[in-house]
N, C-alpha and C positions, 0 to 999 in steps of 0.2 A: 423847532416845535411843530411846524407844519408837517415835516416828514414823519415825525412820531405819530401825529394824528392819523395820517394815511396808513402808515405801517401797522398801527395797533387798532385801527378802526375806532379811534377815540374822538374826543372833543376837548375843548378848552374854553375858558372865559377870556375874552380879549376885547379890544376896542371895536372890533368889527371892520376895521380898515384892512381890506384885502385887495391886493393889486393883481388882477388876472394876468397882466403882461409879464410880471415878475414871477408869479407863483403858479400859474396855470389855472385851470378851471376845476380842479379837484376839490376845492374848498367852498363852503357856503357859510355866510354869516346869518345866523338866526337870532333875532332879538330875544334877550333873556327877560322872562316875565316872572314876577313874584305875585303872591296874593296881596302884599302890601307894597304898592308902587313907590311909596315914599323912601324906601330903603334900597332901591335898585339903581342908584346912580354910580357911575364909574368915573373916577378922576384919573386923568392921564398927566404925567409929568416927566421930568428928566432931571438927571443929576450931573453936575460938573464938579471938577476939583475947585477948591477955594481959590479965588483970584485968577481963575483961568477964563479966557475969553473963547467963545465958540469960533470955529473956523467959518469961513464964508459958506461952505457946503453945509455945515451943521446948522448955521443960522437959517439958511434957505429951507432946510428940512423942517425946522420948527415953524417957520413962517407958513410953509405949505400945509402942515398939520393944522395950524390955527385957522388958516383959510378954509380948509376942508371941513373942519368941525363947525366953524361959523356958518357956512352955507347950509350944512345939514341941520344945525340947531334952529335956524330961522324957518326951515320947511316944516318943522313939527308943530 
């Protein structure tokens, strides 16, 4: 998706979590604003197969995302 944004000079709505070390500095997260702020909340989730346990790497990823979002949420 990031390559398409650069190649097509486009944009997308996303979580705003962008890692410069992995993706470079060609991207910028700009907060999305609406006239009615009550409807501008984004929910982030994940899907796993039924009765499947996440790998240790998958669980670490989820933990890191929760940590990141928790830190940013408390700063607002």
